[in-house]
Structure formats: structure tokens, C-alpha cells
C-alpha positions as CSV (number, residue, x, y, z in Angstrom):
1,M,83.5,64.9,75.9
2,N,81.8,62.8,78.6
3,F,83.8,62.6,82.4
4,E,82.4,60.9,85.7
5,F,84.1,64.0,87.5
6,W,81.8,66.6,84.9
7,H,78.5,66.9,87.0
8,K,76.5,68.9,84.7
9,Q,73.0,70.6,85.8
10,T,70.8,73.3,84.2
11,T,68.0,75.4,86.3
12,Q,65.2,72.4,85.4
13,Q,67.1,70.1,87.4
14,P,69.6,71.2,90.0
15,L,71.9,68.6,90.7
16,F,71.5,68.7,94.7
17,P,68.0,69.8,95.4
18,N,68.7,68.7,98.9
19,I,70.6,72.0,99.9
20,E,68.0,74.6,99.6
21,W,65.7,72.0,101.5
22,Q,68.4,71.9,104.4
23,K,69.0,76.0,104.7
24,P,68.9,76.3,107.9
25,E,66.1,77.9,109.0
26,Q,66.5,80.2,112.5
27,K,68.5,83.2,111.9
28,N,70.7,82.1,114.8
29,L,71.3,79.3,113.3
30,A,71.9,80.5,109.5
31,G,75.5,81.4,110.1
32,K,77.5,84.8,109.6
33,L,79.3,86.4,107.2
34,L,82.1,89.2,107.4
35,I,82.7,90.9,104.5
36,I,85.8,93.3,103.8
37,G,86.7,95.4,101.2
38,G,85.8,99.0,99.9
39,N,88.5,102.0,100.0
40,K,88.0,106.1,100.3
41,M,87.0,105.8,96.6
42,G,84.0,103.9,97.1
43,F,82.3,100.8,98.8
44,A,79.7,100.2,96.6
45,A,80.3,96.0,95.9
46,V,80.6,95.8,99.8
47,A,76.9,97.5,100.5
48,E,75.9,95.6,97.6
49,A,77.2,92.5,98.7
50,Y,75.4,93.4,101.9
51,N,72.3,93.2,100.6
52,D,72.9,90.3,98.3
53,A,73.9,88.4,102.0
54,L,70.4,89.3,103.8
55,A,68.5,88.1,100.4
56,A,70.3,84.6,100.1
57,G,69.7,83.7,104.1
58,V,72.5,84.5,106.1
59,G,71.9,84.5,109.8
60,A,74.3,87.8,110.2
61,C,76.1,90.1,107.9
62,K,78.6,92.3,109.2
63,V,81.0,94.7,107.0
64,L,84.5,95.7,107.4
65,L,85.7,99.3,105.8
66,P,88.4,101.5,106.2
67,D,88.0,104.6,108.5
68,A,88.0,106.9,105.1
69,L,84.3,106.0,104.4
70,K,83.1,107.4,108.2
71,P,81.6,110.2,106.5
72,V,79.8,108.7,103.9
73,V,78.5,105.6,105.3
74,D,74.9,105.4,106.8
75,K,75.2,102.6,109.8
76,L,71.5,102.3,109.2
77,A,72.4,101.0,106.1
78,L,75.2,98.6,106.5
79,D,76.2,96.9,110.0
80,C,79.7,98.4,110.2
81,L,83.2,97.9,111.8
82,F,85.8,100.8,110.4
83,A,89.1,99.7,110.4
84,P,92.2,102.2,110.4
85,S,92.9,103.2,106.9
86,N,96.4,104.0,105.5
87,T,97.1,107.4,103.3
88,S,95.5,105.9,100.1
89,G,92.8,105.7,101.8
90,G,92.6,101.4,102.3
91,I,92.5,99.2,105.0
92,S,96.4,100.0,107.1
93,K,98.1,97.3,109.0
94,D,96.8,98.7,112.5
95,A,93.5,97.2,110.9
96,L,94.2,94.1,111.8
97,P,93.2,93.2,115.2
98,I,89.6,94.9,114.8
99,A,89.6,92.4,111.6
100,E,91.0,89.4,113.9
101,A,88.0,90.5,116.1
102,G,85.6,90.4,113.5
103,L,86.5,87.5,112.0
104,T,86.1,85.5,115.5
105,W,82.9,86.3,115.2
106,A,81.9,85.0,112.0
107,D,81.7,81.8,110.4
108,C,83.1,83.2,106.7
109,L,85.2,86.1,105.4
110,L,83.8,87.3,101.9
111,L,86.9,89.7,100.6
112,I,84.3,91.3,97.8
113,G,87.4,93.9,96.4
114,D,87.5,97.1,96.1
115,T,90.3,97.4,98.6
116,G,92.4,99.9,96.0
117,R,95.6,98.5,95.1
118,N,98.2,99.2,98.2
119,S,100.3,97.2,99.2
120,E,100.1,97.5,103.1
121,T,96.1,96.4,102.7
122,A,97.4,93.3,100.7
123,I,99.8,92.6,103.8
124,T,97.1,92.9,105.9
125,L,95.2,90.6,104.4
126,E,97.7,88.1,103.8
127,T,98.4,88.5,107.7
128,L,94.4,88.2,109.2
129,L,94.0,84.6,106.1
130,T,97.6,83.2,107.4
131,K,96.6,83.6,111.1
132,S,92.8,82.2,110.4
133,N,91.4,78.4,109.1
134,K,88.1,80.2,108.4
135,L,85.8,79.4,105.2
136,T,87.3,82.6,103.0
137,V,86.0,83.1,99.8
138,I,88.1,85.8,97.6
139,T,86.5,87.8,94.2
140,R,86.6,90.2,92.3
141,D,89.7,92.1,92.8
142,A,90.7,90.6,95.9
143,T,91.9,88.7,94.2
144,D,95.3,90.6,92.1
145,L,95.8,92.6,95.3
146,L,96.4,88.9,97.0
147,R,98.1,87.7,93.5
148,A,101.4,87.5,95.3
149,N,100.3,85.4,97.8
150,I,98.3,82.3,95.5
151,P,100.1,80.0,96.6
152,Q,100.1,79.7,100.0
153,L,96.3,81.0,98.9
154,L,95.9,78.0,96.8
155,Q,97.2,75.3,99.8
156,R,94.2,76.5,102.2
157,P,91.7,74.6,102.0
158,R,88.9,76.4,102.8
159,T,89.5,78.6,100.1
160,I,87.0,79.4,97.6
161,L,87.8,81.1,94.4
162,V,85.1,83.8,92.2
163,V,87.5,84.2,89.3
164,T,87.8,85.7,85.5
165,L,90.1,83.4,83.1
166,A,92.3,85.8,83.0
167,Q,92.5,85.6,86.7
168,L,92.5,81.6,86.6
169,Q,95.4,82.0,84.0
170,K,97.6,84.8,86.4
171,I,96.9,81.6,89.2
172,F,98.1,78.5,87.2
173,Q,101.5,80.9,86.1
174,A,102.3,81.6,90.0
175,V,102.2,78.1,90.6
176,Y,103.9,77.2,87.7
177,Y,101.2,75.0,86.6
178,P,102.0,72.7,83.2
179,K,98.9,73.5,81.6
180,T,98.0,77.0,79.8
181,I,95.1,78.6,80.4
182,L,93.3,80.1,76.9
183,F,90.7,82.1,76.1
184,S,89.7,79.6,73.2
185,M,90.2,76.1,75.0
186,Q,87.4,73.9,74.7
187,L,84.8,73.7,78.1
188,S,85.7,69.9,78.2
189,T,89.2,71.3,78.2
190,L,88.3,73.3,81.3
191,V,86.9,71.1,83.3
192,E,89.7,67.8,82.6
193,T,92.3,71.5,83.7
194,L,89.9,72.2,86.7
195,H,89.4,68.3,87.8
196,K,93.3,67.8,87.6
197,F,94.1,71.0,89.6
198,T,91.5,70.3,92.1
199,I,92.8,67.2,92.8
200,T,97.0,68.9,93.7
201,Y,95.9,72.1,95.1
202,P,92.7,71.6,98.5
203,C,90.9,74.9,97.2
204,T,87.8,75.1,95.5
205,L,87.9,77.4,92.5
206,M,84.8,78.9,90.7
207,V,85.2,80.3,86.9
208,F,82.9,81.2,84.0
209,H,84.4,79.8,80.5
210,Q,82.0,79.8,77.0
211,N,78.5,80.5,78.9
212,Q,78.9,78.3,81.6
213,L,79.9,79.1,85.3
214,L,81.5,76.1,86.7
215,V,82.7,74.7,90.3
216,A,85.8,72.6,90.5
217,N,85.8,70.9,94.2
218,N,88.3,68.2,95.0
219,G,88.0,66.7,91.7
220,S,84.6,67.1,90.7
221,V,83.3,69.8,88.4
222,S,80.1,70.6,88.3
223,S,78.5,73.4,84.9
224,T,76.0,75.4,85.1
225,P,74.2,77.6,82.1
226,W,74.9,81.1,82.6
227,N,73.7,83.7,80.6
228,D,74.5,86.6,82.6
229,P,78.6,87.3,83.4
230,L,78.2,90.8,84.8
231,I,76.3,89.2,88.1
232,I,79.5,87.7,88.8
233,W,81.8,90.3,88.3
234,R,79.5,93.5,90.4
235,G,80.2,89.9,93.4
236,S,76.3,88.8,93.6
237,V,77.8,85.1,92.3
238,A,80.4,85.5,94.9
239,T,77.8,86.5,98.1
240,K,75.2,83.9,97.7
241,A,78.3,81.2,97.4
242,A,79.6,82.3,100.5
243,V,76.7,81.8,102.2
244,Y,75.4,78.3,100.9
245,A,79.0,77.2,101.6
246,L,78.6,78.6,105.6
247,Q,75.3,76.7,106.0
248,H,76.8,73.7,104.5
249,Q,80.9,73.4,105.1
250,S,80.5,69.7,105.4
251,K,79.5,69.5,101.6
252,L,80.9,72.8,99.6
253,F,81.2,71.0,96.2
254,E,77.0,70.6,96.3
255,A,76.6,73.6,98.3
256,L,78.8,76.0,95.7
257,T,76.7,74.4,92.6
258,A,73.4,74.4,94.1
259,A,73.9,78.6,94.8
260,L,73.5,78.6,91.0
261,V,70.5,77.6,90.4
């Protein structure tokens, strides 16, 4: 089924090749990214996202970690900000001023996950997003951590959610959207659903289904063949998407689609 709002891309035929050529050549013009994640049990996703962001061409990148990780993090390998930890080893409410300062510096925030399931961490991140309108990419278990705040996140125009189909199902349920997301649904049905959903809500969605990675923004949907979902779940796709988005903030749909080829 063909819809005028459905734009199909392949690696041989990118939809928006000019995005790649329009990337800033000077580092000081290539944008600044703040990555938040990690807890005392680990920070692998944060470290990988930091390296992925540099590889994607970001101008500067900082990571914010709970100070419970201070003894095991090599500050020479990561440009770190350390924030107070809670008893669970995640980011505490006292971390908010440091996170706000980091976000003032940055052009984009990436919530990469591995933040644990502590309610205090969730409230801290929710407060940070409420106070800021900066471009924000949320992925992996950070989406689950912020589940209680999903209705507010969906109303945030500069929010990009890189999610699994199961997470998308819960997002729809959180706002009582009158369409059920099913693992068995046809790709064309999901595309049409995302088209209608992103007309209703100003957020941007990226989701994998039937070996296609979909980008939905303002009613437009692109699909790109994708055979390695593990890269999505590790956070690499969200990180590259964040870099492309912060460098082309007036062309989010085009930038996110271009980031996939």
C-alpha cells in the first residue's frame, strides 16, 4: 500500500542526501551533546554513546554520571560531569543543578539509559525535561524509567523517542490512544498509525518493525531497511540520530532519516 506521507529509503537511494553534505565542517559549529545515564552497576552504554557521538561528527560531548561511578571511570577517556548519587547508585535529586548546567551548555540531551529503576532518578530527569525545551533524545530503558511522564513527553515538540515496538505499545496505552499496537500488524498499518499519531502529538518517533526502521514526525513517515536491530538496542542509532538532529534542528525528519544510511 502506498501513502503520500510514506517515504521509502534504501542505502542505494537515500531520501535526503543533502543532509550529509550540509554537516558542519568546523568543530565549533558541529553542536554540543550532553549524555546522561549510568548507575553504580555500569556505564557501558554511556561510554559507547560518547564514542559513537564523536564518530558521528559532534562538535563536543560531555557525559553526566552518578558519582558512585567515580572510582571506576577513566576521566581521560570520557569528558565527565559527576553528580550526587542516591542510595541505589543512580542519579539523585541533588544532581539537578549540575544536570541543568550541563544542559545549558549543550544543544541536545541524550538519555541513553542504564540509569536503574529508582523513582528519585525518574523524578530528577522528569524535572529536568519540564524545565528545559532543549532538543532531547530518549531511548532504551530511559523510556521505561520515564513511563509515568509519557503524556507530557509526547506534548514536547523537541522530543525524539527511539523505542521498541513493545515500548510503543505502552506509550499508546499511556495516553489511551484508540489504536492498538500489535507485533503481528502489517508494516503499512503501523506506518498509517504513526502518521496519525504524530499529527496528534508533536513528538518524533523512531521504531523498528519487520526489518524496517521507521521515523515519524509531523505526519510524515520514512522507512529504511534494517537488518541489525542489536545496534538499535545498544543505543548507537539513537546517538547518531541525536548528532544529526542537533546539527539540523529545523529539519528533524530529514536529518533522522538521513542518519540511517
